[in-house]
N, C-alpha and C positions, 0 to 999 in steps of 0.2 A: 504493500500500500504506500501511496505517496504521503510522506509526512512533512514535506518541505513547506516553507513559508515564503512564497514568491513576493516580489516587490509590491508594495501597496498599490492596489488598483485605483484607477481614477475615473472609471465609467460611472454613469448615473446610477447604475445598480451594481452592487458588488456582492458576489456569491461567497459565502463563508462556510467552510467545512468545520463541523464540530464533532469531536470524538468523545463518546460518553461511556460511563459505567453506571450501573444502578442495581440495587437490590430490589427485585420485583415483588417481594413479599408484602410491601405496603401499598402497592398500586393495583388498580383494576385494569391492568394491561397497559399497552402503549397508547392506544387511540383515545383522543379526547371524547369524553362522554359527559353529558349534563349531570351535575350532582355527584360525580365520582372523581376520586383522585387518580389521575393517570400521569404517565411520564410526559407525554406530549402536552397535556394541560398545564403541568407545572412549569415546563420550559417556556411555553408560549405566554403564560401569565407573567413570567419573569421578564421576557423580552418586551412585553407591552409596558411593564413598569419602567424598565430602563429607558425606553424611547417614548415615554408618554408625552413628552413635549416636542418630539421631533418625528414628523412623518407618520405613516400608517403603522399599526401594530404588525410586526413581522410574524409570518407563519413558517413552520419548518416542514421539511420533507425527509422521511426516514428511509434508511436502507432496508430494514426488515422489521415489520411490526412484531411485537412479542405479546403473548397472551398473559392472562392473570397469573401472577406468581413466577413468571419466567424472568431470569436475571440477564444482565449483559455486562461484559467487560470490554467489548469491542464494537459497540454500536456506533453508527455514523449517520449524521444528518447534515443537511445544508439549509442555510437561511439566506435570503436575499435582502441586503440592507441598502437603503438609499444613500447617495453620497453624503447627504447632510447627517445621516445617522452615523456613518463611519467617522465623519469629522467631529461629531459630538463626543466620540470616545476619547478624543485628544483634548477636550476642553478641561482647563484647570478646575480642580475641585477645592472646596474649602478645607482648611486643615493642613495645608502644605503639600509637598510632593506626593503623587499617587500614581499608580500604574496607568498607562495610556494605551490606546490602540486595542488590539485584540487581547492583550494581557488584561486590560481593564474589563473587557467584555467577559472573559472567563471568570475573573474575580467577582464581578457583579452577579453573573448568573449563578455561581455557586453560593453567593451570599443570600440569594432569594430562593431559587429553585432547590438548591442543595442545603437549605438551612436545617432540614431534618437529618441530613447526612446520608440519605439513601439514594441520591442521584448526584453525580459529579460530572462536570464538563472537564475533561482531562487536558484538552488542547483545542485551540481555534487557529485556523490557517486560512489565508486567501486561497480559494479553490482555483485550480488551473482552468483555462478555457474549456468549455464543453463538459465540465464535471456535473454529474447529477447523482446524488447519494443513492437514489433508488434505481434509476435506469442504467447508470454506467457500471453498476456492480456486475462482476462475472461469477462470483460465488459467495456463499455464506458458510461459515463453519460454526457448529454448535458443539458444546461439551455436555456430557451427562455423567453424574457421579452417583454411585451406589456403594454404601458401606454395608456389606452383608455380615453374616455371623463370623466370617473369617478375617474381617478387617478391624483395624483400630478405629473406634468411634470417638471422634473428637467433638464434644458438645459445642464447641465454638463454631463448628461447621454444620450444625444440624439444620440450619435454614437453607443450606445449599446442597445437601446430600439427601438421598432417600436411604433410610435404614431398613434393610431387608432382614426379616427374622431368621432366615436359614442361610447356610453356605451355598453359594451359587457356583456352578461349573463355568469358570471364566473361559476355558477353551471352547466349550460348546457355544457360548455366547459370541465369541469372536468368529467361530465358523459360521454361525447363523448370519452374523452381520456381513461378513465378506461374500456370502452367497447372494446378497442383494445388490451388489455393486453394478453399475452400468446404467445404460439408458433403458428405462422401462416405464410402463404405466403403473403408478403407485396408488391407484384408486383404493386398493385394499387397506392402505395406511393413511388415507386422507379423509377429512370431513369434506364432503362435496360442496362445491360452490357452482351455482347454475351458470352454464356457459363457459366454464373454465376447464382447461385441460389438466389432467393429473399426471402427464408425462414429464418425468424429470430425469436428470443424469446424476446419479449418486456417485460422486467421485471418490469419496473416502468414507469408510465406516468400519470401525474395529474396536475391540476392547482389550485393555491391559490393566493390570493392577499397579498402583503407584507404590511408593516406599512404605505406606501405611497399610497396604493391602486393599485399599479402596479401588473398586472397579470404575474405570474411567473410559468413556466412549468419546471418540471424535467422529463427527459426521459432517461431511462437506458435500454440497451440491450447488448446481447453478442457482437453484432456489428450492424452497420447501413449501409444499402446500399445507393447508391448515391442519395442525396437530400431527403432522407427518413424523417428526423426530420422536415424539413421545410414543407414537404407535410403533415405530421401528424398535425403540427401546423395549417396549412391552413384549414384543415378539421374542426378542433376545432373552429377556428375563424368563419367559415361559420355557425357552430352550435350556437356559441355565438351571432351572428348577426341575427339569426332566419331565415337564408337562407337555412339551411340544418337541417332536423330533426335529433335528436341524434340517433334515431334508424337506420337512414340511413347510419351512419358512418361505423358500422361493415358490413353492406350489401355491401358497396362499397369495403371494404377490401376483402370480400369473392368473389367478382366478378373478382378479380385479373387482372384488366385491368385499364389503366389510364382513368381518367374522367375529364370532364370540370365542374363538379358540385362544385368545390372549386379551389382556386388558391394557388400555392406554396407560402409560406410566405417569406418575404425578408430576406437576409442573415444577416443583421446587428444586428438583435435581438438574434442571436444564439451564444452560447459560449460553447466550449468543457471544461467541468468543472473538470472532473476526469477520470482516467483510473484505473481499478482494476486489481490486480494481485493475484495469489494464494500464499500460504506459500512458502518460499524459496526452501524447499525440493520437491516442486511440479512444479517448474518453467520449468524444462527441459521436463518433461512428457507432460505438457500443450502445450509447443511449438511444440513438436513432433506430438501431436494429431491434432493441428491446421494446421500444414503443410500438414498432410495427408488429411484433409478435403479440403484444398485448391487444392491439386493435383488430387482429385477425379473428375469424370465426374459431370457436373453441379456444378462447384466449389463454395466454400464459400469464400467470400472476407473478410479476418479477420481484416483489418485495418480501418474499419468504413467507407469505401468509400470516397466520396468527398462531405461532407455535407455542 
């Protein structure tokens, strides 16, 4: 991912990339909803407060929406600021020297949206030409953590891991995961959305134990449809418990129909870890290509659904 900070832009509208982390336990998901606390709602409220005297209230575009209880360490959004709003970030404040520019933006966002400590803007950069947090992305990577009976259970991590009551067969889980790789119709693992395709390329999916014996999965795809990662994890857990033969997992995928042979895994073990983008000179072309796929019949949802 590009983490550079190009020279300050001088266009009438300046696109800013924000890299975020959040604890999803206190949010009703990503998307803004009336009367509910959401990540988007907190950030847009903070932006409206920061620029309340300068221009229109900014809105944000996210790389991948996350569902209730899902966390993020590598979420990406963009926000378009008017030239006057960018200039206002350099305005002297009362009380002596203070951060200016995008450093000031990060400080103020974290002071308002992050006041509770469960969402933090980690960095802000001027986006390269053609960058779109949603449409320019080429892949999303999620992590899922399970502390089974064979693992060390650290109470400090209980909000980010699922504690499974019995010992799981990690090798069987890894075998099941790897049997799902490639370009397939994942309708069996998705909550359907009318008019949208469930065809995805699962580029990476496997399980390994960390130093504490916690089972950790990494799943990467061009995009994920709604609840797909948690359904994939649920099938692997069933294989690890001996309730589902590993050979049965790809058979269920190829049936392209929802099944009761496994349960969807809980949200709290899931974290959006990283979003991948192409080289700067390919950003605009990628965004145009993804928009075209979205607008085609049987559309492709490029933002990762609501996992």
